[in-house]
N, C-alpha and C positions, 0 to 999 in steps of 0.2 A: 504494500500499499504506500508505504513512504517513497519506494522507488517511482511511484504512477505519481506521486504528488511531484517530485523533483522533474520529472520529464514534462508534466503539463506546466510547470513552472518556466522550465526552459523553453518550452513552445511558444509561452505565452511572452516571454523576453525576446523571441527570436522575432514573433510577430511583431513587436514594437517596435525594435530597431530597423527591421526590414520595411515596414509599411509607413510610419511614423516620420523615420528620417530621411527615408527616400522623399516623401513629400514636403518636406521642409524644403528641398530645393528648389520646387516648382517647375522643374525640368527632367527629363530622364538622363539619369547618370550613367546608363549604358550607352548613351549617344556619343559618336566621334565628334570632338571638336573641329569646326570646320573653317580652315585659313588657307587661302592660295598664297604661299609663300615662294613658289617654285622658282621665280625668277631670282631669289635670293638663294637657291641652293648653294652651299659650298662642297658639301661632301656627301655622300652616303657610305656607310660603314658598316661593320658587325659588330655585335656586343659579344665579347668572349670572356668567360668567366666572370661577368658583370663588369667588363672592362672595356673601354674604346679608347682609342687613340684620334686626336683632334689632328688635323692637318696641320703642317709645319706653320703655315701663316694664319694661325687664328687669330693671335694677339694683334694682329691689323685693324680689327675689328672692335667697335665698342659695344655692341650686342648681339648675342649667339642664342640660338635656341635648339634644341632637341627635340625631334618627333619620335614619341614611342607609342606605343600600342598596349594597352592593358588587358588583360583577360579575367575571366572570373576569378575571384580570392574570397572565399567563404569568411574567412577571420576580417574582410574588410568591412563586413556588415557589422562586426562588432567594435572594431577600432578603426581608428582613422589611419587610412593608407598613406605611406610616404616613400619617398625615395631620396635618401642623403647622398649629397655629391661633395667632397670635400666637408668644408664644417657647415654648408647649407641645406637645410631641408625643403623639398617640394612636396605639399600635400595634395592630396585627392578626395574627391567627395567618399563618403561612405557607400561601398558597393560599387566604386566607379568601375567603368570598362571602356575600351574604346581608345580611339587617338588622342593623346595629350602633349603639351608642349613644355619643356622644362627650360626656365632660364637659366643659362649658364654663362651669363655676360661678363661675370667678374671673376672668374676663376683663372687661377695663375699656371696651374700644369696642364701639360699636352697630353699627359695620362691622365684619364677620368674612373674613378670606381665608384659603381653604383651600388649603394646598399640600401636593399629593398626591405621594406617592414610593412606586412598585410598587404603587400601588392605582388602581384606576378606580371612579367610582361608577356605577350602572345607571341611575339616574334623577337628574332635577336637583330632585325632590320633597323638601323638607325638613320634619320637624315638631321643634317647638320645645317641651319640655314644662319646667315649672317648679314649683318648691317655696318655701313660705315657712315655715321652720321656729322662728325666733324663738329659736335657742338661746343661753342667757345664761350665759356661762362665770364669771359672778360667784356663780351658784348650786353647791348640792353636788353633785358627779360621783362616782360609787362605780364602780369597775371590776373586772371579775371576769376573771382570769387563770387558765385552767384549768392552765398552766405558768408557770414564771418565764420569759418571753421576750413572750408572748401580749399584755400590754399594751403594750409597746413597739412591736412590729410593728403592731398594729393602731390605738394611738391615742397613742402619744409625743407627735406635735405638738399634739393636742388639750391633753392632761393638762398640758404644760407651759405652754400657754396659759392655763389654767384657775386660779381662785383657791384651790378648797377641793377637794382631790382625796384617796380614799381607794382602795387597790390591794388586792385580795385575791388570792391565790394559793392556788388549792384542792388541787393535788396536788403532791406532793413530785417527781414525774418522774424517781424512780429508775431506772426500766424503758425499755424501748426500746434505742437504740443503745448499744453498750459504748464508749463514747466514750473511756474510759480503760484499756481492758484492754490497750494496749500498755505501758501503765506498772506494772500491777498483775497479776500472774500470777492471782490470785483475782477471781474476777467480782463476789462480793460485796462485796469492799473496793473494787473498781473503782466499783459501783453505789452504794456509801455514800458516794465522794466524790463523785460525780455530783449524788446529791441535797443534800450538804452545800452545794456550790459554787451549785446552782440557789436553795437555801434563802437563802444569802447575797446572791445575784443579786437575789431577790425583795424584800429589804428595803432594798438600797443603790441600786439602779440608778433607782431613783425620784427619790433624790436630783438627778440628772442634770436632770431633769425639775421640779424644783421640790416635789417630795412629801417632806416629812418623815419620817423612820425610822418613828416611831411612827403614821404613817398607812399603813403597809405591813405586811402581815400575810400568814403563810404558815400555812394550816392544816395541811398537812402529811398529807393522805389519798394512800393509795397509788397510784401513777401506774396508768392502765389498769383502776382498780378501781369507778370511779364509776357505770357500767352495772349491773354485778354487783350493787353496793349497793343500786341501786335497784330491781333485781329481787328480790332476796333481804334484803328489808328487815330483817329481824331475826337476821341472820347474820353473825358478824362476818367483815371482810374481810382477807385475807392479800396480802402484797406477792408480784408475779410473780417476783421475785427471791429465791433460797433462800438462808436463813441471815439473812434480814431478818424480824425477829418483830414489831417494834413501831413505831409511827408518831410516838412522842413526840418523838424526836431531830429530826424534821422538822419539828413545830410550832412555830412561833414568832409568840407571842400574848402572852406575859408582859409585853412592852414598851411593848404599844399604848396609844393614847388609847381605844379600843373595847375593853371587857373581856369576854374569853371563857375559859371553864375550859380550863386546860392539859391536864389528863390527861383525855381521853376516848377511849371505844373506837372502834374504825373501823368504824361501823355507820352505816345510813341516818338515823336519829334524831339522830346527832351531827351530821352534815352539814346536815341541815335545821335543827336547833337555831343551828348556828353562822349560817346565813345569816338565820335571823329575827331574831338578835341583833344581825347587823350592821346588818340594814335598821331595826331599832327605835332602836338607838343613833345610828348616823347620819344618818338621816331625808333619803336621798338625793333631790334634784329628778331626776337623770340616771342611770341603770346602762346600763355600756358591758358587753356580755357577747355571747358568739356567737351567730350565729344557728343555732338546731337543725335547720333545714330544708335548709341549703345547706352548713354545715361538717361535715366528714366524719367527724371525730375523735370518738371515744365520750366522751372526758373534756371536750370541748368542748360537745358537744349535751348532755349528763347535768348539766353545770355550769349551764347554763341552765333545763333542765325542773325542776331542783331549787329554783332560783332563782324560778320561776314559782309552785311548791308555796308556798314562803316567802311571795311576794307575796301570793297568794290567802289564807294564813293570816293574815298579817298587816294586809290589807287597806290597804296602802301605796300612794299615787297617786303615780305619777312616770312619766317617758317613758324607754323603751328604747331606746338606740341600739345596734345590731347588726352585726357584723362576722363575715367569714369570713377565716380564717388557714389554712384546709384545704380548698379547695374541693371538694367532693362530685366534680363533673365533671373536674376537672382540678387537679393542684398547680402547674401552670404559670400559673396567673391569680395577680397580675395579668402579663398579656404586656407585655412590650418592657423597655427600658432605665431604670436610675435617672434618677432627676428628671422621667419621663414622669407621663402622667396615669392615675389609676386610674378606670376607667369601670365600667360594668355588666358583670357576671361571664357567661360563655356560660351560657345556660338555656334550656330547653325547658318545664320545666313550672311552673305558677304557685304561688307560695309567697306568704306572706302578709307585707305591710309595709304601714304607712298613709303612708310618706312616703321621700323619700330626703333624706340631708343629706352635703354634702361640705364637709369642713374645709381650708383652705388652708393649704400650707406652703409660705412663703418659701424661697428659696435657704440662708440663715442656719440656719433651722429644720430644713430637711432635712440640715444637715450635723451640727447637734446630734444628730439622730436616728440618723444613722450611726454616731457615737460611743457614743450608747447601747446601739445593738446590739452594738457590738464590744466593749462592756464585759459582755455576756453570756456567759459560759464555753461555754455549750451550741451557740452559733453560730458558734463560731470554727473554724477549721482548725488548731488548738493544735499538733498532733502533727507537723505537717510539717516541724519543726525539731529533730526526734529524730535522723533519719538521712536519707542520700540516698534511700534507697527510698521513704521518707516522701514526700520531695518530689517524686520521680517520680511516684508514686501520685496525688499533688495536680494535678501538670502535666496527666496523663492525665483526671482528671477534669473540668480546667477545659477541655480541648480537646475532649473528648465533648460538653460544654454547648453550645459553639459551634458544633460539626459538627452537631448532633442540633436546635438551636434549642430545646431545653427545659432551660433556668435556673431551677433551683430554689430558688437562693441568695436568702436572705432579704434580704441588703443590695439586691439587685436589686429585688426584689418588694416591700420596704415603704420604701424612700429614694424617696418621691415626691412629686409635685406638691400632693396631697391624699391625705386619708384619707376613704375611704367608709362611711357606714351606714345600715342601714335602719331607720327609726323606727317604734317602735309605742307606741300611746296604753296607758294603763292598763287602760282600759273593754275592750280588744279582746286583752287576753293569752291568753285561753282560744282563741284561733285559731290561736295557735302551738304548742298540743297535738296539732293535725291535721295532723302532720308525715309 
């Protein structure tokens, strides 16, 4: 009888892990990741005793990927599958099968040993893809952050190492989760405090990455309004929060090196003119922004769409480094633990980019990024100190993350061994409108 009970318990556990965990990803984890990288094929080789040899010229490239194929591994339904190469881990979904890509951009050795854990390779055939971007961090970099935290999540490591950086936060972010409703009885008051803190963060957190405060601007457009403004070009936008009637208190531009008008209406033309003026005055060589085809958040997509219009009208020549902080297919990306690799996201449909660029974060820079994220009010679990019930609620959330395998914490997702960007050249900007 006892054995039957144990078997039944194991079957229930198996059912929970396979069905519940798999559904959390919101896509089939046995699907191949689809990327057409063949024009950048460096070599095809064979895995022998879990070891491969890179071509002798591998270190001429700044970004390298291995294409592998995973087969079914029963342990991967219970324990997170991974492959370790040198000191860096590459994680996959629970129960993962099919084609995956490993980011090996920053490895130093020509001979690579793959240490598999809860993972099995379906074939010994390995394809190696290589990209040479020649990114020069001494040149001017403009970062568009739809919200105060997006610049840090996507590119803190890069912008701390760069010499001349301007960060533009496009929205106030007053909408969304009412993070401070436990402190304020009035939702409008709580939302105003949220916007005030996010504006403060937009101007000050960049200091941790050596960006002077006069190079950080908050444009103050209402959160969740950018798509509406794009569709209703001549109509005044309003906040989603009742009682908030003006964006001027969210707009922080008067201190900045770039000169923008303080008092502007919340309409599409104002936003477009802001971005045009920013481009004309800053003359960036690189612009970091969300990729509109794979980032699901409307404020992210339409920040980039309006940027593309501004680039078209100004005829400015630069290179776009595009990121995603809210992957359309699943908010669990990047998968795995802190300090592991960021590789290509799950994808089944072609989207446009000219190149791939991986920026390395050493351990010290990863720790610096952690503290930058911790400085952002909206990412903190700050209310757990209010009461025991809040602490218990926070504990349940942490436990659920572990059991379900769905960890959406930005500390886990952003503090990584690298930051990954999809590169698009100026002459190909039109192709980004076709999403």
